[in-house]
C-alpha positions in Angstrom: 7.8 -11.7 -21.2 9.0 -11.8 -17.6 7.7 -9.4 -15.0 11.0 -7.5 -15.2 10.4 -6.9 -18.9 6.9 -5.4 -18.6 6.6 -1.9 -20.0 4.4 -0.3 -17.4 4.3 3.1 -19.2 2.9 1.4 -22.3 0.4 -0.5 -20.2 -0.7 2.7 -18.5 -1.1 4.5 -21.8 -3.1 1.6 -23.2 -5.4 1.4 -20.1 -5.9 5.2 -20.0 -6.9 5.4 -23.7 -10.7 5.5 -23.9 -10.6 4.2 -27.5 -8.5 1.2 -26.7 -10.5 -2.1 -26.8 -10.4 -4.1 -23.6 -10.0 -7.8 -24.1 -11.6 -10.1 -21.6 -9.2 -12.4 -19.8 -11.7 -15.1 -19.4 -15.4 -15.7 -18.9 -17.3 -13.4 -16.5 -18.0 -15.0 -13.1 -20.8 -14.2 -10.8 -22.1 -15.2 -7.4 -20.1 -17.8 -5.4 -17.6 -18.2 -8.2 -16.9 -14.4 -8.2 -16.5 -14.5 -4.4 -14.1 -17.4 -4.6 -12.0 -15.7 -7.4 -11.9 -12.5 -5.4 -10.7 -14.3 -2.3 -8.0 -16.1 -4.2 -6.9 -12.8 -5.7 -6.8 -11.1 -2.2 -4.8 -14.0 -0.7 -2.3 -13.8 -3.6 -1.9 -10.1 -3.1 -1.5 -10.3 0.7 0.6 -13.4 0.7 -1.4 -15.5 3.1 -4.9 -15.9 4.6 -3.5 -14.6 7.9 -2.0 -11.4 6.4 -5.2 -10.7 4.5 -7.5 -11.2 7.5 -5.3 -9.0 9.7 -5.6 -6.2 7.2 -9.3 -6.5 6.4 -11.5 -5.4 9.3 -15.2 -6.0 9.1 -17.8 -3.3 10.2 -17.2 0.0 11.7 -15.1 0.7 14.8 -16.8 0.4 18.2 -18.4 3.5 19.6 -16.3 5.2 22.2 -13.1 3.5 21.0 -10.3 5.9 20.6 -8.0 5.5 17.6 -4.7 3.9 18.4 -2.1 6.7 19.0 1.3 6.9 20.3 1.8 7.8 24.0 2.8 11.3 22.9 -0.5 12.1 21.3 -3.7 13.0 23.1 -7.0 14.5 22.1 -8.6 17.6 23.7 -12.2 18.6 23.1 -13.7 22.0 24.0 -16.9 24.0 23.4 -16.6 27.7 22.4 -19.1 30.5 22.7 -20.4 31.9 19.5 -18.3 35.0 20.0 -15.1 33.0 20.6 -15.9 30.7 17.7 -16.2 33.6 15.3 -12.9 35.2 16.5 -11.2 31.8 16.2 -12.5 31.3 12.6 -11.4 34.8 11.8 -7.9 34.1 13.1 -7.9 30.8 11.2 -8.8 32.6 7.9 -6.2 35.3 8.5 -3.4 32.9 9.2 -4.4 30.0 6.9 -3.5 27.6 9.8 -5.5 24.5 10.6 -7.7 24.5 13.6 -5.6 21.9 15.3 -2.5 23.9 14.9 -4.1 27.0 16.4 -5.4 25.1 19.3 -2.0 23.4 20.0 -0.3 26.8 19.8 -2.8 28.4 22.1 -2.5 25.7 24.7 1.3 25.9 24.5 1.3 29.6 25.0 -1.1 29.4 27.9 1.1 26.7 29.6 4.2 28.9 29.2 2.4 31.9 30.7 1.2 29.8 33.7 4.7 28.6 34.3 6.1 32.1 34.2 3.6 33.5 36.7 
């Protein structure tokens, strides 16, 4: 059966069935053999070692490193008093809007008001 002839719906049904027996495709591998098999699988999926390594990043991002964004996106941080925070959360609950949307709208309105005065 060629890859074009695979009935993916039937495969999905078979794999989703908890009563279906799962047949091993070969002997279980562990340790270094499992690591080598996993690496071969990943290289086959990504197409090359270079492509795989460019997609797989080890560890966590560096502290203080901003995520890559387009030049049109910037982050603003602010601290609110308890009273302002409660009013802000009340507005968020009433409108159903996300915090970021409310902040963007508030800044936009403030900038428009400053230009008008």
